[in-house]
C-alpha positions in Angstrom: 20.7 23.5 -23.4 21.9 19.9 -24.2 23.0 17.3 -21.2 25.7 15.5 -22.5 25.2 11.5 -22.7 28.0 11.3 -20.1 26.1 13.1 -17.4 22.8 11.1 -17.9 24.3 8.0 -17.9 26.0 8.9 -14.9 23.4 10.3 -12.9 21.0 7.3 -13.4 23.9 4.5 -12.4 24.5 6.8 -9.1 21.0 6.6 -8.4 20.3 3.1 -8.6 24.0 2.7 -7.0 22.4 4.7 -3.9 19.3 3.2 -4.6 20.8 -0.1 -4.0 22.4 0.6 -1.0 19.6 1.7 0.7 18.1 -1.6 -0.7 21.1 -3.4 1.5 19.9 -1.5 4.5 16.5 -2.1 4.2 17.1 -6.0 4.4 19.4 -5.7 7.1 16.7 -3.8 9.4 13.4 -5.9 7.7 11.9 -7.5 11.0 11.8 -11.5 10.3 9.1 -13.8 11.3 10.8 -17.6 11.9 9.1 -20.7 13.0 9.6 -21.8 16.5 9.8 -25.8 17.2 9.2 -25.2 21.4 6.3 -26.7 23.1 4.6 -23.4 24.1 2.2 -23.0 21.2 0.0 -20.4 22.7 1.8 -16.6 22.2 0.0 -15.6 25.1 -2.4 -16.4 28.3 -5.9 -16.2 27.4 -5.6 -14.5 23.4 -8.0 -15.8 21.4 -7.2 -16.0 17.7 -9.4 -16.7 14.2 -8.0 -17.5 11.3 -10.1 -16.3 8.4 -9.9 -18.1 4.7 -12.0 -16.5 1.8 -12.3 -18.6 -0.9 -13.8 -18.2 -4.5 -13.7 -20.6 -6.8 -10.6 -22.0 -5.2 -10.7 -25.5 -5.8 -6.9 -25.5 -7.3 -5.6 -24.5 -4.1 -7.7 -25.0 -1.3 -6.5 -28.5 -0.7 -2.5 -27.3 -0.1 -3.8 -24.5 1.8 -6.4 -25.5 4.3 -4.6 -28.6 6.0 -1.9 -26.4 7.0 -4.4 -23.6 8.6 -5.3 -26.9 10.4 -2.2 -27.8 11.2 -1.8 -24.4 12.8 -0.6 -23.8 16.3 -2.6 -21.6 18.7 -5.3 -21.1 16.3 -8.6 -20.8 18.1 -10.9 -20.8 15.7 -10.7 -21.3 11.7 -13.4 -20.0 9.2 -14.0 -20.7 5.7 -16.0 -18.5 4.0 -17.8 -19.9 0.7 -17.8 -16.7 -1.8 -20.1 -17.8 -3.9 -17.5 -20.8 -5.7 -18.6 -23.1 -9.1 -16.1 -25.4 -8.8 -16.5 -27.3 -5.6 -14.5 -25.4 -3.5 -17.6 -25.5 -0.6 -17.3 -29.0 -0.9 -13.8 -29.2 -0.6 -13.4 -27.1 2.4 -16.2 -29.5 4.3 -14.5 -32.4 3.9 -11.4 -31.0 5.2 -12.8 -29.5 8.0 -15.4 -32.3 9.4 -13.2 -33.3 12.3 -11.9 -30.3 13.2 -14.2 -28.4 16.0 -11.7 -25.4 15.9 -13.3 -25.1 11.6 -16.1 -23.9 9.9 -17.1 -23.4 6.9 -19.5 -20.4 5.9 -21.7 -19.6 2.8 -23.5 -16.8 1.6 -26.1 -18.4 0.0 -26.1 -16.4 -3.2 -26.1 -12.8 -0.9 -25.3 -10.2 -3.3 -22.4 -8.0 -3.0 -23.6 -4.3 -1.5 -23.1 -1.4 -3.8 -19.4 -0.1 -3.4 -17.7 -3.3 -2.4 -15.4 -5.3 -3.8 -15.9 -9.4 -3.0 -12.7 -10.0 -1.8 -13.1 -6.8 0.8 -17.3 -8.3 1.2 -15.7 -11.4 1.7 -13.2 -10.7 4.5 -15.6 -8.2 6.1 -18.7 -10.9 6.4 -15.5 -13.7 8.0 -14.7 -10.7 10.4 -18.2 -9.9 11.5 -18.4 -14.0 12.4 -14.9 -14.3 13.9 -15.0 -14.1 17.7 -11.1 -13.6 18.7 -8.5 -11.2 19.8 -6.8 -11.5 16.9 -7.6 -11.8 13.5 -5.5 -13.5 10.8 -6.3 -13.1 7.2 -5.3 -15.6 4.8 -5.5 -16.1 1.1 -6.1 -19.3 -0.5 -3.0 -19.5 -2.6 -0.4 -19.7 0.7 0.3 -22.2 2.6 1.5 -22.2 6.5 4.1 -23.9 8.5 1.9 -25.2 11.5 4.3 -22.0 13.7 3.3 -19.5 11.7 0.8 -17.9 13.7 2.4 -18.3 17.1 5.3 -16.7 15.2 3.4 -13.8 13.9 1.6 -13.1 16.9 4.5 -13.1 19.4 6.6 -10.7 16.1 3.6 -8.5 16.2 4.0 -8.0 20.5 7.4 -7.4 20.0 7.2 -5.0 17.4 4.3 -3.3 19.6 2.2 -2.8 16.4 -1.5 -3.5 15.9 -1.1 -5.0 12.1 1.2 -7.2 10.9 2.1 -8.9 7.2 4.5 -11.4 7.2 5.5 -11.4 3.2 5.2 -14.6 2.1 8.3 -16.1 0.0 6.8 -16.1 -4.0 6.6 -18.9 -5.4 7.2 -19.2 -9.5 7.3 -21.2 -12.1 6.4 -19.4 -15.2 8.6 -17.4 -17.8 6.5 -14.3 -16.7 5.8 -15.1 -12.9 9.7 -15.5 -13.1 10.0 -12.0 -14.4 7.5 -10.0 -12.3 6.6 -11.6 -9.3 10.1 -11.2 -7.8 9.7 -7.1 -8.3 6.7 -7.1 -5.3 9.1 -7.4 -2.7 12.0 -5.9 -4.0 10.2 -2.9 -5.2 9.1 -1.7 -1.3 12.5 -2.6 0.2 14.2 -0.7 -2.7 12.0 2.2 -2.4 10.8 2.6 1.3 12.9 2.8 4.4 12.2 0.3 6.3 13.2 1.9 9.4 11.6 5.3 8.8 8.6 3.6 7.7 8.4 1.7 11.4 9.4 4.8 13.5 7.3 7.4 12.1 4.6 4.8 11.2 3.4 7.4 8.2 0.5 6.2 5.8 2.3 6.9 3.1 5.0 4.7 3.5 3.0 1.7 4.6 2.7 -1.5 3.1 0.9 -4.2 3.3 -0.1 -7.6 2.0 -3.1 -9.4 2.2 -1.9 -12.9 1.6 -1.3 -13.2 5.0 -2.4 -10.4 7.6 -2.8 -10.1 11.3 -4.5 -7.7 13.4 -5.6 -6.8 16.9 -8.9 -7.4 16.6 -10.1 -4.3 18.5 -7.6 -1.8 15.9 -9.3 -3.5 12.8 -12.8 -2.9 14.7 -11.9 0.4 15.5 -11.0 1.5 11.8 -14.0 0.0 10.2 -12.0 -3.2 9.3 -12.6 -3.9 5.5 -15.7 -1.6 5.6 -12.6 1.0 5.4 -11.6 -0.2 2.3 -14.9 -1.6 0.4 -13.9 -0.3 -3.0 -10.2 0.0 -3.0 -8.7 -2.7 -5.3 -5.6 -2.8 -2.9 -7.9 -3.3 0.5 -4.6 -4.3 2.1 -2.5 -1.1 1.4 -5.9 0.8 2.2 -6.0 -1.0 5.5 -2.7 -0.6 6.5 -2.8 3.4 5.8 -6.4 3.4 7.8 -4.7 1.9 10.2 -1.9 4.2 10.4 -3.9 7.1 10.1 -6.1 6.2 13.2 -2.5 5.9 15.5 -2.1 2.3 15.2 0.9 1.1 13.9 1.5 -1.6 11.1 4.4 -3.3 10.0 5.5 -5.9 7.2 8.2 -8.1 7.9 10.4 -11.0 6.0 7.2 -14.3 6.3 9.5 -16.5 3.6 10.5 -18.8 6.4 6.8 -19.6 7.4 4.8 -18.5 4.9 4.4 -19.6 1.2 2.5 -18.1 -1.8 1.9 -19.5 -5.5 -0.4 -16.4 -6.8 -0.5 -17.7 -10.4 -0.2 -20.8 -11.8 0.2 -19.6 -15.7 0.9 -16.4 -17.2 -2.5 -15.4 -18.4 -3.5 -15.3 -14.8 -0.4 -13.2 -13.9 -1.4 -10.6 -16.5 -4.9 -10.5 -14.9 -4.2 -10.6 -11.3 -1.5 -7.2 -12.4 -3.2 -5.5 -14.5 -6.6 -5.5 -12.4 -5.1 -3.4 -9.8 -1.6 -1.6 -11.2 -3.7 1.1 -12.4 -4.3 2.0 -9.0 -1.1 1.2 -7.3 0.1 4.6 -6.5 -3.9 6.4 -6.4 -4.0 7.2 -10.1 -3.0 6.4 -13.6 -0.8 9.5 -14.0 1.0 8.1 -10.8 1.4 4.6 -12.1 2.3 6.1 -15.6 5.1 8.0 -13.8 6.2 5.0 -11.4 6.7 3.1 -14.4 8.5 6.0 -16.6 10.8 6.3 -13.5 11.8 2.7 -13.1 12.6 2.4 -16.7 14.5 5.2 -16.2 16.6 4.0 -13.6 16.5 0.1 -14.5 16.7 0.1 -18.4 18.2 2.6 -20.0 21.8 2.3 -18.1 21.6 -1.2 -19.6 20.8 -0.1 -22.9 23.7 2.5 -22.6 26.0 -0.8 -21.7 25.0 -2.2 -24.2 24.8 0.6 -27.7 26.5 3.5 -26.7 29.8 3.8 -28.7 30.8 6.0 -25.8 33.2 4.3 -23.2 32.9 6.1 -20.6 28.9 6.1 -21.3 29.1 2.4 -21.9 30.8 1.8 -18.3 28.1 4.5 -16.5 26.0 1.7 -18.2 27.2 -1.0 -17.1 27.3 0.2 -13.5 24.1 0.7 -13.3 22.9 -2.2 -14.3 25.2 -3.9 -12.1 23.6 -1.9 -8.9 20.7 -2.8 -10.2 21.5 -6.5 -10.2 22.8 -6.3 -7.2 19.7 -4.9 -5.5 18.0 -7.9 -6.8 20.2 -10.1 -5.7 20.2 -8.8 -2.0 16.5 -8.9 -1.6 16.5 -12.7 -3.6 18.5 -14.0 -1.0 16.8 -11.9 2.2 13.3 -13.6 1.1 14.2 -16.9 -0.1 13.9 -15.8 -3.9 15.7 -18.1 -6.7 18.5 -15.6 -7.3 19.4 -16.9 -10.5 19.3 -16.0 -13.1 16.5 -14.1 -12.5 18.9 -11.1 -11.0 20.1 -11.0 -14.5 16.9 -9.6 -15.9 16.1 -6.8 -13.9 16.0 -4.9 -16.9 13.1 -7.3 -18.7 11.3 -7.1 -15.1 11.0 -3.9 -15.6 10.1 -3.6 -18.9 7.3 -6.2 -18.5 5.7 -4.6 -15.6 5.8 -1.5 -17.4 4.1 -2.9 -20.2 1.3 -4.5 -17.7 0.9 -1.2 -16.1 0.0 0.3 -19.6 -2.5 -2.5 -20.1 -4.1 -2.7 -17.0 -4.7 1.5 -17.8 -6.4 0.5 -21.1 -8.6 -2.6 -19.5 -9.8 0.0 -17.1 -10.5 2.6 -19.1 -11.9 0.5 -21.2 -14.2 -0.8 -18.5 -13.1 -4.7 -19.0 -11.0 -5.3 -15.8 -12.3 -8.8 -14.2 -11.3 -10.7 -11.6 -12.4 -14.1 -10.1 -15.6 -13.9 -13.1 -16.2 -10.3 -11.4 -16.0 -7.1 -13.3 -14.4 -4.6 -11.4 -15.6 -1.1 -11.5 
């Protein structure tokens, strides 16, 4: 039996509208980490906090990132691990920290990565082994933090009664492809994962993580095995959030756009390499990744295509409704998380198409063994 095109268009557009309503609810219930200007720079008495920065060939970022870490209120120690950089990262880091007694630059002296480990997880594991704090705050080198970011994150972690908190930074974009694809990062989980349910029930399947700025209770982190628990995971941040929840600990992702900023990629080619290294594994399998890409195209590409090309007035109308709902959800997330609203929100069909193409490229490269990151091959 052939399903009328009007029914298809109406069904997709109603689904997209329902998701947009859910996105609005999620953004309203999402906790927010805000900067603080009060005189109390210690989040709570006797709390020691280690700030941990893994860095491999980050000479272009570390001069922006590290000074903001040295300015953090509440930081007990700041450790930088130079992960066999070849671009002068270690020298820059040593120059920046030399006047701060809390800070040190660690070097691995050619230590090889053990079998089964990926580079970033191994670097984070070594940092955690060296850290002495009750709280561990991992920060990526492409992130800059407000001076109160650490205090804000730790206080919110206590208020929410969680053991892992990821204040999601504002994502800075400057090239055509980054403006198309990067906004989908926050939009995707704010659209498809119910924030309140995830917080209340703490299901591992609903866990979201962001390693750009991730703060842990040190005992809980070590209880689950630390980064050893996700040694070979391409998406180690999500893996850690799931491991924490499986062990009975609580995790949360919050809006951190007021206290943290991240420029993940300077060029479009960097974005392609960055996304393709992990999209094949984003849902746990290549088939799942293709399924998600297909679902997104059904919901956010087909309705505007109907609106633009159908000869049936009703189909065009339903298509316009679906397109408007997709744009509305992007607007809501952009305003919540400090992203540019226009014209990026209008490009939702193009964004999803680009994301789908990156998924296919990721699977292709993975199957051919061509995935690399920071000069290292990925398994």
